[in-house]
RODO-2510 file (C-alpha; in nm, 4 decimals, decimal comma):
residues 436
     n   res          X          Y          Z
     1     m    -1,1251   -11,1841    13,5181
     2     s    -1,3593   -11,0258    13,7705
     3     m    -1,6031   -10,7506    13,6732
     4     k    -1,4155   -10,5051    13,9000
     5     t    -1,0825   -10,5917    13,7383
     6     w    -1,2356   -10,5619    13,3902
     7     k    -1,3703   -10,2124    13,4649
     8     s    -1,0319   -10,0969    13,5930
     9     t    -0,8523   -10,2470    13,2949
    10     i    -1,0836   -10,1057    13,0295
    11     l    -1,2463    -9,7881    13,1611
    12     l    -0,9496    -9,6079    13,3165
    13     p    -0,7350    -9,6163    12,9990
    14     c    -1,0372    -9,4903    12,8037
    15     l    -1,0816    -9,1965    13,0379
    16     f    -0,7164    -9,1044    13,0065
    17     l    -0,7332    -9,1341    12,6276
    18     l    -1,0332    -8,9057    12,6165
    19     f    -0,8583    -8,6543    12,8393
    20     w    -0,5230    -8,6513    12,6598
    21     f    -0,6918    -8,6462    12,3192
    22     p    -0,9842    -8,4087    12,3765
    23     g    -1,0451    -8,3892    12,0053
    24     a    -1,1834    -8,7410    12,0222
    25     w    -1,4218    -8,6436    12,3026
    26     a    -1,5189    -8,3226    12,1295
    27     g    -1,5614    -8,5030    11,8005
    28     l    -1,8101    -8,7448    11,9521
    29     k    -2,0068    -8,4551    12,0925
    30     r    -1,9973    -8,2388    11,7824
    31     v    -2,0576    -8,4689    11,4875
    32     e    -2,4121    -8,3489    11,4477
    33     e    -2,3448    -7,9897    11,5560
    34     s    -2,0609    -7,9288    11,3098
    35     a    -2,2838    -8,0255    11,0183
    36     a    -2,5470    -7,7716    11,1112
    37     d    -2,5475    -7,4044    11,0276
    38     k    -2,6878    -7,3175    11,3693
    39     v    -2,6207    -7,4476    11,7179
    40     k    -2,8448    -7,4852    12,0159
    41     e    -2,7125    -7,2407    12,2763
    42     t    -2,7951    -7,2002    12,6431
    43     t    -2,8031    -6,8417    12,7574
    44     c    -2,8675    -6,7245    13,1108
    45     s    -3,0390    -6,3947    13,1711
    46     s    -3,1066    -6,3870    13,5419
    47     q    -2,9039    -6,3712    13,8573
    48     d    -3,0146    -6,7126    13,9742
    49     g    -2,9005    -6,8712    13,6497
    50     t    -3,2447    -6,9359    13,5014
    51     c    -3,1784    -7,0258    13,1389
    52     e    -3,3631    -7,0761    12,8194
    53     a    -3,2474    -7,2345    12,4953
    54     e    -3,2407    -7,0401    12,1743
    55     e    -3,1028    -7,0843    11,8237
    56     l    -2,7998    -6,8644    11,7597
    57     p    -2,6368    -6,8337    11,4154
    58     r    -2,2649    -6,8361    11,3562
    59     c    -2,1267    -6,5080    11,2312
    60     d    -1,8543    -6,2466    11,2467
    61     d    -1,8147    -5,8714    11,2964
    62     l    -1,8228    -5,6608    10,9806
    63     r    -1,6334    -5,3632    11,1288
    64     e    -1,3004    -5,3511    11,3120
    65     e    -1,4446    -5,1083    11,5674
    66     c    -1,7205    -5,3464    11,6795
    67     g    -1,5480    -5,4596    11,9984
    68     l    -1,4844    -5,1003    12,1071
    69     w    -1,8398    -4,9953    12,0251
    70     a    -1,9820    -5,2910    12,2148
    71     d    -1,7769    -5,2008    12,5247
    72     e    -1,9081    -4,8437    12,5012
    73     g    -2,2686    -4,9641    12,5198
    74     e    -2,3635    -4,9225    12,1550
    75     c    -2,5306    -5,2661    12,1407
    76     t    -2,8038    -5,1141    12,3573
    77     a    -2,7851    -4,7526    12,2426
    78     n    -2,7826    -4,8334    11,8693
    79     p    -2,9242    -5,1880    11,8391
    80     g    -3,0306    -5,1758    11,4732
    81     y    -2,6897    -5,0916    11,3326
    82     m    -2,4975    -5,3035    11,5831
    83     s    -2,7107    -5,6132    11,5302
    84     e    -2,6493    -5,5968    11,1576
    85     n    -2,2793    -5,5113    11,1641
    86     c    -2,1457    -5,6236    11,5030
    87     a    -2,3506    -5,9300    11,5962
    88     l    -2,0492    -6,1204    11,7288
    89     s    -1,9306    -5,8428    11,9615
    90     c    -2,2872    -5,7938    12,0828
    91     g    -2,3109    -6,1635    12,1705
    92     e    -2,5897    -6,2440    11,9283
    93     c    -2,4121    -6,5397    11,7688
    94     l    -2,1195    -6,7796    11,7850
    95     p    -1,7853    -6,7141    11,6107
    96     t    -1,7688    -6,8509    11,2576
    97     d    -1,4670    -7,0561    11,3635
    98     v    -1,6366    -7,1928    11,6748
    99     d    -1,5423    -7,5536    11,5966
   100     g    -1,1789    -7,4568    11,6092
   101     y    -1,2075    -7,1920    11,8785
   102     g    -0,9284    -7,2162    12,1290
   103     g    -0,8882    -7,5911    12,1565
   104     e    -0,6151    -7,6654    12,4060
   105     d    -0,5121    -7,2986    12,3876
   106     i    -0,8245    -7,1689    12,5617
   107     d    -0,7082    -6,9537    12,8511
   108     l    -0,8924    -7,0431    13,1725
   109     g    -0,6997    -6,7935    13,3843
   110     v    -0,4541    -6,8731    13,6618
   111     d    -0,3058    -7,2237    13,6698
   112     q    -0,5196    -7,4540    13,8808
   113     t    -0,4267    -7,6812    14,1707
   114     l    -0,4049    -8,0357    14,0328
   115     d    -0,3219    -8,2231    14,3541
   116     h    -0,5930    -8,2736    14,6115
   117     h    -0,6520    -8,5164    14,8976
   118     i    -1,0106    -8,5898    14,7889
   119     f    -1,0337    -8,5322    14,4137
   120     s    -0,8185    -8,7242    14,1690
   121     s    -0,6224    -8,5599    13,8916
   122     v    -0,8749    -8,7117    13,6471
   123     d    -1,1637    -8,5390    13,8311
   124     i    -0,9834    -8,2070    13,8181
   125     q    -0,8733    -8,2384    13,4563
   126     m    -1,2221    -8,3375    13,3441
   127     a    -1,3661    -8,0318    13,5202
   128     l    -1,1121    -7,8157    13,3393
   129     y    -1,2003    -7,9812    13,0093
   130     e    -1,5691    -7,9089    13,0642
   131     a    -1,4818    -7,5449    13,1375
   132     k    -1,2969    -7,5230    12,8061
   133     e    -1,5881    -7,6801    12,6217
   134     y    -1,8187    -7,4269    12,7835
   135     l    -1,6026    -7,1386    12,6627
   136     r    -1,5615    -7,2941    12,3195
   137     t    -1,9325    -7,3421    12,2515
   138     t    -2,1069    -7,0624    12,4399
   139     s    -2,2070    -6,7484    12,2532
   140     m    -2,1079    -6,4236    12,4270
   141     k    -1,9330    -6,0999    12,3489
   142     k    -1,5758    -6,1707    12,2451
   143     s    -1,4582    -5,9162    12,5002
   144     l    -1,6594    -6,0948    12,7706
   145     r    -1,5164    -6,4298    12,6647
   146     d    -1,1679    -6,2822    12,7020
   147     k    -1,2583    -6,1570    13,0492
   148     c    -1,3952    -6,4901    13,1712
   149     k    -1,1048    -6,6339    13,3725
   150     n    -1,0455    -6,8335    13,6902
   151     q    -0,8928    -6,5865    13,9315
   152     n    -0,7871    -6,8273    14,2076
   153     v    -0,5691    -7,1400    14,1908
   154     d    -0,8349    -7,3373    14,3805
   155     c    -1,1344    -7,2453    14,1615
   156     t    -1,1654    -7,5948    14,0164
   157     i    -1,1359    -7,7623    14,3567
   158     w    -1,4009    -7,5335    14,4988
   159     a    -1,6285    -7,6019    14,2011
   160     l    -1,5943    -7,9773    14,2568
   161     e    -1,6844    -7,9187    14,6221
   162     g    -2,0100    -7,7538    14,5141
   163     e    -1,9119    -7,3950    14,5931
   164     c    -2,0598    -7,2625    14,2666
   165     d    -2,4006    -7,3245    14,4240
   166     a    -2,3075    -7,2773    14,7899
   167     n    -2,1185    -6,9495    14,7396
   168     p    -2,2441    -6,8155    14,4066
   169     q    -2,1745    -6,4450    14,4651
   170     y    -1,8000    -6,5062    14,4819
   171     m    -1,7659    -6,8132    14,2628
   172     k    -1,9696    -6,6962    13,9646
   173     k    -1,7563    -6,3844    13,9411
   174     h    -1,4072    -6,5092    14,0336
   175     c    -1,4280    -6,8676    13,9046
   176     a    -1,6559    -6,8144    13,6061
   177     p    -1,5149    -7,0774    13,3640
   178     v    -1,5443    -7,3729    13,6031
   179     c    -1,8833    -7,2470    13,7266
   180     q    -1,9868    -7,1893    13,3631
   181     s    -2,1088    -6,8437    13,4577
   182     c    -1,9401    -6,5979    13,2213
   183     y    -2,2791    -6,4296    13,1862
   184     y    -2,2515    -6,3308    13,5522
   185     l    -1,9559    -6,1057    13,4692
   186     s    -2,1974    -5,8766    13,2898
   187     t    -2,3362    -5,6167    13,5282
   188     e    -2,6647    -5,6129    13,3376
   189     t    -2,7122    -5,9820    13,4150
   190     r    -2,5732    -5,9835    13,7673
   191     c    -2,7691    -5,6724    13,8612
   192     p    -3,0943    -5,6768    13,6610
   193     i    -3,3038    -5,3623    13,6461
   194     d    -3,6374    -5,3835    13,8232
   195     p    -3,8951    -5,2415    13,5781
   196     e    -4,1177    -5,1598    13,8761
   197     a    -3,8496    -4,9572    14,0583
   198     p    -3,9633    -4,5988    14,1237
   199     i    -3,7967    -4,3209    13,9242
   200     a    -3,7196    -3,9676    14,0392
   201     w    -3,8452    -3,7817    13,7331
   202     q    -4,1292    -3,8548    13,4987
   203     e    -4,1779    -3,6535    13,1797
   204     g    -4,2097    -3,2857    13,2723
   205     d    -4,0734    -3,3177    13,6279
   206     l    -3,7396    -3,1597    13,5351
   207     d    -3,9097    -2,8328    13,4381
   208     k    -4,1320    -2,8475    13,7455
   209     m    -3,8325    -2,8707    13,9801
   210     f    -3,6478    -2,5781    13,8234
   211     q    -3,9649    -2,3692    13,8077
   212     k    -4,0152    -2,4324    14,1789
   213     l    -3,6569    -2,3353    14,2668
   214     t    -3,6754    -2,0105    14,0687
   215     k    -3,9798    -1,8839    14,2580
   216     e    -4,0405    -1,7764    14,6151
   217     p    -3,9394    -1,8571    14,8791
   218     y    -3,6239    -1,9944    14,7145
   219     l    -3,5779    -1,6969    14,4808
   220     t    -3,5044    -1,4553    14,7649
   221     k    -3,3651    -1,6933    15,0256
   222     y    -3,0908    -1,8192    14,7945
   223     n    -3,0625    -1,5203    14,5591
   224     v    -3,1415    -1,7460    14,2627
   225     t    -3,0080    -1,6435    13,9203
   226     i    -3,1392    -1,8011    13,6007
   227     l    -2,8513    -1,8296    13,3543
   228     s    -3,0339    -2,0448    13,0991
   229     s    -3,3853    -2,1838    13,0662
   230     p    -3,6345    -2,3140    12,8083
   231     e    -3,7604    -1,9555    12,7726
   232     t    -3,4258    -1,8699    12,6140
   233     n    -3,4254    -2,1937    12,4119
   234     g    -3,1655    -2,3446    12,6403
   235     p    -3,1440    -2,6027    12,9161
   236     w    -3,1892    -2,5025    13,2768
   237     v    -2,8782    -2,3621    13,4446
   238     i    -2,9269    -2,1715    13,7701
   239     t    -2,7142    -2,0571    14,0623
   240     m    -2,8197    -2,0450    14,4279
   241     e    -2,6130    -1,8504    14,6797
   242     n    -2,5644    -1,9441    15,0453
   243     l    -2,6938    -2,2914    14,9760
   244     v    -2,3944    -2,4205    15,1712
   245     q    -2,3454    -2,2631    15,5140
   246     n    -1,9978    -2,1403    15,6101
   247     d    -1,9488    -2,4042    15,8792
   248     e    -2,0605    -2,6755    15,6340
   249     s    -1,8129    -2,5585    15,3703
   250     d    -1,5328    -2,5383    15,6252
   251     r    -1,6069    -2,8858    15,7559
   252     l    -1,6143    -3,0428    15,4091
   253     m    -1,2789    -2,8850    15,3237
   254     e    -1,1393    -3,0020    15,6569
   255     l    -1,2654    -3,3572    15,6062
   256     g    -1,1282    -3,3624    15,2533
   257     d    -0,7843    -3,2580    15,3763
   258     q    -0,7958    -3,5155    15,6562
   259     m    -0,8909    -3,8013    15,4226
   260     g    -0,6451    -3,6854    15,1596
   261     f    -0,7020    -3,6050    14,7944
   262     e    -0,5961    -3,8350    14,5117
   263     r    -0,5509    -3,7573    14,1435
   264     s    -0,8862    -3,7519    13,9677
   265     k    -0,9383    -4,0104    13,6973
   266     g    -1,1523    -4,0101    13,3872
   267     m    -1,3427    -4,3022    13,2387
   268     a    -1,1281    -4,4700    12,9739
   269     k    -1,3686    -4,7452    12,8651
   270     i    -1,6309    -4,9907    12,9825
   271     h    -1,5118    -5,3466    13,0421
   272     p    -1,7167    -5,6401    12,9074
   273     d    -1,8383    -5,7157    13,2592
   274     g    -1,9917    -5,3679    13,2667
   275     t    -1,7378    -5,2151    13,5028
   276     p    -1,5715    -4,8898    13,4008
   277     e    -1,1984    -4,8478    13,3696
   278     h    -1,0804    -4,5205    13,5173
   279     s    -0,7436    -4,3832    13,4204
   280     i    -0,5340    -4,0729    13,4745
   281     s    -0,5655    -3,8342    13,1834
   282     d    -0,4347    -3,4935    13,0828
   283     s    -0,7971    -3,3889    13,0404
   284     r    -0,8427    -3,3830    13,4185
   285     t    -0,5725    -3,2726    13,6633
   286     s    -0,7669    -3,2085    13,9858
   287     t    -0,7577    -3,4258    14,2978
   288     q    -1,0591    -3,5785    14,4732
   289     n    -1,2090    -3,7952    14,7458
   290     w    -1,5575    -3,9167    14,8418
   291     c    -1,7675    -3,8130    15,1400
   292     q    -1,8520    -4,1580    15,2753
   293     k    -1,8570    -4,3359    15,6103
   294     g    -1,7741    -4,0814    15,8820
   295     c    -1,8047    -3,7881    15,6428
   296     v    -2,1592    -3,8499    15,5228
   297     n    -2,2915    -3,8678    15,8801
   298     d    -2,0822    -3,5841    16,0186
   299     p    -2,3127    -3,3522    16,2188
   300     k    -2,2110    -3,0507    16,0071
   301     v    -2,2427    -3,2339    15,6755
   302     r    -2,5645    -3,4207    15,7368
   303     p    -2,7923    -3,1108    15,7234
   304     l    -2,6471    -3,0138    15,3844
   305     i    -2,7146    -3,3563    15,2347
   306     e    -3,0717    -3,3494    15,3619
   307     r    -3,1148    -2,9928    15,2328
   308     l    -3,0104    -3,0944    14,8826
   309     s    -3,2627    -3,3771    14,8802
   310     n    -3,5411    -3,1532    15,0104
   311     l    -3,4674    -2,8789    14,7568
   312     t    -3,4594    -3,1079    14,4559
   313     g    -3,7409    -3,3312    14,5752
   314     i    -3,5227    -3,6304    14,4891
   315     d    -3,4779    -3,9033    14,7498
   316     e    -3,1330    -3,9123    14,9095
   317     m    -3,1066    -4,2799    14,8113
   318     n    -3,0871    -4,1608    14,4477
   319     s    -2,7799    -3,9481    14,5164
   320     e    -2,4166    -4,0451    14,4965
   321     f    -2,1886    -3,9651    14,7872
   322     l    -2,0515    -3,6125    14,7596
   323     q    -1,7404    -3,6035    14,5453
   324     l    -1,4960    -3,3652    14,7147
   325     l    -1,2638    -3,1820    14,4751
   326     h    -0,9434    -2,9828    14,5137
   327     y    -0,7741    -2,7708    14,2468
   328     e    -0,4272    -2,6209    14,2767
   329     p    -0,3094    -2,3382    14,0467
   330     g    -0,3028    -2,4607    13,6876
   331     q    -0,5326    -2,7573    13,7507
   332     y    -0,8485    -2,8021    13,5440
   333     y    -1,1042    -3,0429    13,3975
   334     r    -1,1625    -3,0046    13,0262
   335     s    -1,5067    -3,0130    12,8666
   336     h    -1,7040    -3,3244    12,9593
   337     h    -2,0560    -3,4404    13,0418
   338     d    -2,1895    -3,5980    13,3610
   339     y    -2,4196    -3,8339    13,1676
   340     l    -2,2697    -4,1850    13,1396
   341     v    -2,4261    -4,3975    12,8674
   342     n    -2,3357    -4,7296    13,0350
   343     e    -2,5651    -4,6358    13,3253
   344     l    -2,8666    -4,6800    13,1010
   345     k    -2,8237    -5,0511    13,1764
   346     r    -2,7549    -5,0068    13,5477
   347     q    -2,9995    -5,0363    13,8344
   348     q    -2,9422    -4,6745    13,9395
   349     g    -3,0116    -4,5329    13,5950
   350     v    -2,8350    -4,2318    13,4498
   351     r    -2,7382    -3,9143    13,6313
   352     i    -3,0215    -3,6702    13,5826
   353     l    -2,9060    -3,3685    13,7858
   354     t    -2,5810    -3,2093    13,9019
   355     v    -2,5572    -2,9718    14,1953
   356     y    -2,2029    -2,8342    14,2084
   357     l    -2,1062    -2,6701    14,5371
   358     y    -1,8346    -2,4058    14,5719
   359     l    -1,6741    -2,4435    14,9134
   360     n    -1,4394    -2,1425    14,9078
   361     d    -1,3590    -1,8196    14,7287
   362     v    -1,0888    -1,8478    14,4616
   363     e    -0,8495    -1,5602    14,4100
   364     e    -0,8456    -1,5949    14,0321
   365     g    -0,9778    -1,8431    13,7758
   366     g    -1,1474    -2,1747    13,8476
   367     g    -1,4823    -2,0967    13,6867
   368     t    -1,7322    -2,3520    13,5563
   369     e    -1,7741    -2,2991    13,1832
   370     f    -2,0720    -2,4287    12,9861
   371     d    -1,8964    -2,4273    12,6510
   372     k    -2,2081    -2,4750    12,4356
   373     l    -2,4045    -2,2047    12,6158
   374     g    -2,1450    -1,9299    12,6499
   375     i    -2,1905    -1,9284    13,0282
   376     t    -1,9205    -1,9220    13,2961
   377     v    -1,9985    -1,9393    13,6673
   378     m    -1,7262    -1,8055    13,8956
   379     p    -1,6569    -1,9652    14,2356
   380     k    -1,8033    -1,8098    14,5471
   381     k    -1,8123    -1,9731    14,8867
   382     g    -2,1545    -2,1249    14,9570
   383     k    -2,2796    -2,0890    14,5989
   384     a    -2,4209    -2,3789    14,3994
   385     v    -2,4828    -2,4185    14,0288
   386     l    -2,7510    -2,6646    13,9164
   387     w    -2,8107    -2,8192    13,5738
   388     p    -2,9716    -3,1335    13,4266
   389     s    -2,7948    -3,4038    13,2293
   390     v    -3,1155    -3,5233    13,0635
   391     l    -3,4113    -3,3835    12,8714
   392     n    -3,7408    -3,2737    13,0223
   393     h    -3,9492    -3,4880    12,7856
   394     d    -3,7197    -3,7919    12,8105
   395     t    -3,5372    -3,8303    13,1398
   396     m    -3,3218    -4,1136    13,0063
   397     a    -3,1930    -3,9127    12,7092
   398     k    -2,8752    -3,7051    12,7261
   399     d    -2,8975    -3,3263    12,6967
   400     h    -2,5806    -3,2575    12,5015
   401     r    -2,6093    -2,8852    12,5687
   402     t    -2,4918    -2,9174    12,9301
   403     s    -2,1330    -3,0180    12,8630
   404     h    -1,9054    -2,8149    13,0881
   405     a    -1,5463    -2,7616    13,1992
   406     a    -1,3631    -2,6598    13,5160
   407     l    -1,1388    -2,3766    13,3998
   408     p    -0,7820    -2,3651    13,5343
   409     v    -0,7237    -2,2050    13,8712
   410     i    -0,4885    -1,9130    13,8141
   411     k    -0,4272    -1,7992    14,1694
   412     g    -0,5167    -1,9597    14,5020
   413     v    -0,6859    -2,2989    14,5478
   414     k    -1,0372    -2,4197    14,4734
   415     y    -1,2467    -2,6581    14,6846
   416     g    -1,5732    -2,7912    14,5488
   417     a    -1,8163    -3,0812    14,5700
   418     n    -2,0317    -3,2644    14,3171
   419     a    -2,3766    -3,3842    14,4208
   420     w    -2,5079    -3,6174    14,1519
   421     f    -2,8666    -3,7469    14,1480
   422     h    -2,9737    -4,0564    13,9554
   423     l    -3,3012    -4,1591    13,7989
   424     r    -3,3369    -4,4500    14,0436
   425     d    -3,1991    -4,5636    14,3782
   426     f    -2,8182    -4,5404    14,3717
   427     k    -2,7107    -4,6386    14,7214
   428     t    -2,8674    -4,9872    14,7345
   429     p    -2,6996    -5,0990    14,4082
   430     y    -2,3795    -4,9362    14,5326
   431     e    -2,3817    -5,1527    14,8449
   432     n    -2,4353    -5,4583    14,6224
   433     s    -2,1439    -5,3680    14,3901
   434     c    -2,3868    -5,3036    14,1062
   435     t    -2,2939    -4,9428    14,0280
   436     e    -1,9408    -5,0055    13,9034
***
């Protein structure tokens, strides 16, 4: 028997046995691991996949709510409690049943193409087996593990062709199991925060901005009214009249009508990849659109956007696109806060300031109520109301006092616009799909 014939006779049946009975393969690989109380785990913490090995214990969650809390960002916001009680959901360890996790039942996502003119079925099946082993033995949030799926039938073929390296931006996100890149589904990992990135407000800058806007020449030019301030033991809330010129208001309403308004959605939860899930809710019945593309550079809108940046002293790159709002009679937005805790781990940072613009007069109703302050601002064309979402001494910390509601419109319609400013550059991460 020739050497070539011997290899074909012996090796091919062995490969098929190992594939059809993966427990044998896994058993060979895990004899030593299953006897240990800890496993050596590879975790990746950078966009380019740079990894370091660390010892991770096996464990479980002690509270049923752990998965929900983890999705809401509590692993970062409340690390002491979460590490002790929700280590599994926070991705600090492997499941206690890791040796039996999934097996052949591990869901890799959409069914994969198994026929190919270059790669054999053995090549493809072995790649799928390696993807299952990766999911079975890699420590990550359970919710992230559940999210890590192949989203295209050709993911495995592409991975075998080297696309995980050649086209990482798409492959690591849409073909994560076969690229072994579940970590990339986390926005914090895919879009790391630059510790050297400039921030809009240092400690004390919030007070400085509002003090500036409540003195001349702004005091007279915009008929500034102080509704709340640190002098009254409250947060800053001020109104400025004629901040929006009539032709600017008219143009924004016109553009909003042309683009069309869609039902506003509230944030339901944060997915394990860091993206928010927005859903229709009875708490918010208005309609909205965003002033992007042609709107943001419209000759009658552009001066307003620049004016807002100049007044606040915050770079335009830190601002979101204007959110255009429309309220019919009976429509409202119940009490809420503009601060989003998940943005603590985003490149743009949290919202630090809201400038709400009233684009028309409302016949009746439609005021902005600050429920914890006993303040209601009524709509008036061209008026703006300004308030912070954070504290003067800690511009990453939420100021709970500035929760607010859009009261129901009773008669007429209400047009408005939200201008939100972030601690860091918003528009660059937005273009890179890192603000979701």
